[in-house]
N, C-alpha and C positions, 0 to 999 in steps of 0.2 A: 776749040777741041773739047769733046765731051768727057765727063767723068769716067774713068776706066770701068767702074762697076756697071755703067749703062749697057755695056756689051755683054755682061755676064748674066745668065738666066737666073731667075729666082723662082725655083719650082714650088708648086703648091704642096704643102706638107699636111698630111693627116697624122695627128698624135693620137695614139690609143693608150688608155690607162684605166685603172679599175674605176675610180670615181674622181671627184675634184675637191677633196677635203684639203684643209689648209697645209698640212705637213707632209713629209715624206716625198716619195716619187710623184705622188698625185699633185702636190703643190708645185713641185719643180716643173712638171709637165705644163701646168696651167701658166706659170710665169713665163716659160719659154715661148709658148704660143702667143701670149698676150704681148710680150716684148717684140716678137718678130712681126706681129700684126701692126704694131705701132710704127714699125720701120718699113711698112709698105708690103710686106710679104702676105700672100694669101694663105690662110691658116684654117684647118678644119680639125675638129676634136671628136673622138668617139669614146664612149665609156661603157662599162658593163653595168654600172649603177648611175643613173642620171640624178646626181645629187652632190652636194658639198659646198663648202665656203666659196669656191671660185666659180661656180656654175653661172651665175648672172653676169659676172664680168667677162668670162670666157665667151658667152653667147653674144655679149655686146660688141666684142672685137672680132670674133671668129665665126659668127653665125650660129645657128641652132646646133646643139650638141647631139650627135647621133648616138642612139643606144643599141649596143650589141646584146642580144637576149641570150647569152650563154650563161648558164648557172652551174654547170658541173661538166667535167671532162667526159664522163661516160653517160650523160643524159641523152635520151633518145633524139632530141632535137638539135644536139650540138653540131653535128656534121651539116645539117640543113642550114643552120645559122651561119656557119663558116662559109658556105657556098653563097648564101644571101649577101654576106659582107663582100665576098670577092666580086659578085655581080655589081654591087653598089660602087666598088672601086673602079670597075671598068666603065661604068656609065658616068662617073663623076670626073672632075678635072684633076684628081689627085695624081701627083707625079712621084711622090715618095711617101712611105709610111714610116713613122718612128714608133716603135712599141716600147713602153716605158717600164713595164714590170713583167714578172714571170708569165702570167696568164695572157697579157697583151702580146708577149713575144711568141707564145705557142699558137694562139688562135689568130692574132693579127698577122704574124709572119706566114702562117699557112695560107690565109686568105690572099695576102699580097702576092705569094708565090703563085697561087692559082690564077690571079688576075694579071700576072706579068708585071707587077709594079715593084721597083726596088724598095728595099726596106732596111731600116736601122734598128738594132736592138740595144737595150741598156742593161748593164749590171750595176746596181746601186746598193748592193750589200754583198756579203761574203758567201751567201748561198748555203749557210749552215743548217737551215731548217727545212729544206725542201726534200720531198721523197725522191727516191731514185728514178721513178718513171718520169717525173717532171724534169729532172736534170738531164735525162736522156733526150727528151723531146726538145729541151733548150739547146742542147748540143747540136741536134740536127738543124734547128732553126738557125743558130748562130753560123753554122757552116755555110749556109746559103745567103747570109746577110751581106748587103753592100758594105756595111760598116758596123762595128760594135763599139759602144761607148761604155765608159766607166766613170763614176764621179769621184774617184780617188784611187791612189796607187794600191791600197789594200784590196779594193774591189777588183781592180785589174789583175792583181797577183793571185787572187782566189779563183779565177776562171780555170777550171781544171783542164780545158782543152785550148789554152791560150797559144800553144805551139801551132795549132791547126789554123788559128785566125789571127796570129800575132800582129801582122802588119796592118790589119784592119781594126785593131783596137785603139781608141783614142780616149784619153782622159780629159774630161771636161768637168770642171767643178760646179757646185751648186750656184744658182744665181742668188744674190742677196743685195737688196737696194737699201743701203744704210740711211739715206735721206728719207725714204718712206718709213722705215722703222722709227727714226727719230720723231717724225711727225705723229705717228701713232702712239709713241711712248709719252707724248705730252698730254694725252687724254687721261682722264681719271679711270682707274680700273672698274669695270662694270659691277664687280662684286667685292668692292673694297670693304664692305661690312663683314665679309667672311675672313679677312686677313687679321690674324692675332698680332698683338703688340709683341715686340721682342726682336730677336735676331733670327731672320728667316733664310733657310736654304730652300731652293726651288728645284723641282724636277719637271721638265716638260717632256712628256713621253706617252706613247701608247702603253696601256697596262697589259702587255703581252708577256709570256714567260721569259722570252729571250731578253727583254728589256731589264729584267731583274730589279724592278723598283723596290722589291722587298729588301734588297741589300741596303738601299738608302734608309729604309725604316729601321733596320737593325743598327745602322750607324747612328741614327737619331737616338735609339735606345741607349747606346753606350754613354750618351751625355748624362743620362739620368739613372744609370745602373748604380746600385748600392756598393760602394767600395768594400773589399774584403776586410772583415774585422770591425766594420762600422755599422750602426743600426739605422742610419738615415740616409736619404738621397742627398746628393749635392744640391746646394742652393745656387741656381744660375741667375745672374742678373746682368743684362736682361735674359729672359728665358729663350731657349733655342726651340724653333719650330721647323717643320718640313711641309712646305706647300707642294702639292702634286697636281699638275694640270694634264689631264688626259683621261681617256676611258678605255675599258678593255676587260677581259675575263678575269684578271687578277685582282680586281677591286676588293672583293670579299676576303681574299687571302691577305691583302695588305692590312685590312681592319683586324683580322685575327692576329697577325704579327704584332700590330700595335698594342693589342690587349696583352699579348704575352710579355711585352716589354714595358707595359704600364705607361704608354705614351699616347693614348688615344686623344687626350686633350691638346697634344702638340702636333698631331698629324692632321693636315687639312686636305681633304680629297675634293678638288674643285670640279672635277668632271671635265667635259670638253670646254676649252677656253679659246675664244676667237681673238680676243684682244691681248695676246701674249705680250707685246711690247709694254703695254700699260701694267701688266702683272709684274714684269720683271723689275719695275721700279720699287716694288715692295719687298724685294729680296736683297740679300747681302752676299750670296754665293750661289753658283749654279752647279747642279749635280747631275751626272748621267753615268750609269754603271752597268751597261749591257754586258751580258756574258757570251753573247754570240750574234752573228749575222748583222754586224753593224757596218754601214757605209760611211759616207761623209755626213755628219749629223747637222741637220738644220738647227736643232736645239742649242748645240754648243756654239754655233755661229751667232745665234741670237744672244746667248749669254755674253759672248764677247762684245757684241754691239752695245749691250746694256752696261758694259764695264764691270761685269761680275768676274771675280776669280772662278776658276772651274776646277772641280774634282771629278775626274772621269776615269773609267776603267780603260786599261790598255787593250782595247778591242777594236778591230777593224780599222777605220780611218781616224779614230780619235787622236792618235799620235801625230797625225798630219795637221791637226788643229791646235792641240794643247802643247805648248812648249813647257816641258816638265821643269818646275822650279822658277819659271819666268812668268807665265800667264796662268799657271795653276799646277796641278799635280796629276799624274797618271798612277793608278793603282792596279794590281792584278784583278781580273774578274773574280767575283765572289769573295771579296776581301773587305767586309764591313769594318773590321778593326782598323785597316789602313785608311779607309775613307774617313772614319771618325778622327783618326789622328790628324789628318790634314785639315778637316773641317774645324777641329779644335784650334789648330794654329791660326786659321783665319778669324775665328771667333775671338781669340785672345790678342791678335795683332792686326788691328784695323788699318794701320798704315801700310803693312805688307799687302793686305787685301786690296786696298786702293791702288797700289802701284801695279799689282798683277792685273787688275781690271783694266787699267790704262794701257798696259802693254798689249793685252788681248785686243782691245779696240783698235789699236794701230795696225793690226795685221789683217784687216778686212778688204783691202783694195782689190785683191785678185778675184773676189766674188762679185764685184760690181757688174751690173748689166752691161755697161759699156765695155768691159773686158771679156765677159763670158759669151754674150749673144753673138759677136762676130765669129767665135769658134764654131757655134752651131750653123751659122750662115755658110761658112766655108765647107763644113762637113756635108751639109745638104746639097750644095752645089756640086760637090765632088761625087756624092753617091747617086744623085739622080741622073736619069738619061739626059744628055745634052739636047736641047731643042734645036730645031733646024736653024742654022745661022747663029746659034748661040755658042758660047765659049765655056768649056768645062774647066773649072778651076781645081787644081790640086790642093788639098788641104795642107796647111801648116799648123797643126793642132798641138797646143800645149796648154796646160793649166797654169804655167808659170811657177 
């Protein structure tokens, strides 16, 4: 008697995402395609920018990455490129399209609709930063999607039109391979000479306004602020530093803020970092203080894997990861004083920090590929058109 799954179709899936950088939705898209390909599924990937950390590995497992040449919603060639994508879908063997971000949903969903191919959309943040016209287009796309995914309860609850698509929304968490993380963490950090001696807090984040890394710099500044009525700064031993891994438009603003607080020698802006697991070995606490638009944070999951206690803002899906008082602390957005308070507790109580880090590490099982990838498999089988003689499986989707 054959295995039950032998009678269930495995449709060819096209994943559409902006590019293939390491973090965010882009990295999760890449990991999903790679893991499904390893399990024998036919996977294709299309991007708006053919670049990124995962490009080579994705092409090794999924074939050449297709580039969608759309640069702006109102550009003269946009509609032509959407029709070109729709024609490519008709000619290819793609049976379902999964759009992983806002632009992918708008343009990929429209092309899939034109081509008559079922599609899935993703909500991986709380949608706070998008203009009204993109939200309107996203609503129209979601309304016609075969399924809508969210990577956390917060992202699901933030869908303004969830009553219209409620039964088609499925919460599927991020993929995180702790064994692969551990293997990478055993390497020496590629820029170890940049790491100062002392007690290091780390932020792994894009330097975008909504990520509010500036708040972490202000928390750092409070370690060195001159107390009222005293004429000299506190002498910290070991000294406290803030490591920031990421690039973005706020970089110069962070340097300005560090000068205001006179902590430029304690702020290390590392830029883009590909060997994050090795970097986290150099830190004693993980910090993430976004003020808006947060989904399920890959950075916090990595902090937990590295056994770092976490200080995070109570924004988006952060409360689904950080158990307040157990694995770290949650503070209100834009509250550098509160962040400083809890970082100081970790600085002065190393045993507390160790226990919190161990508890965080123990909560990673639900993100393991063996638990998450089958959720995508059932989703795609349910959303795709059943092949002749094939069996359509109804999803039983839960993030656990």
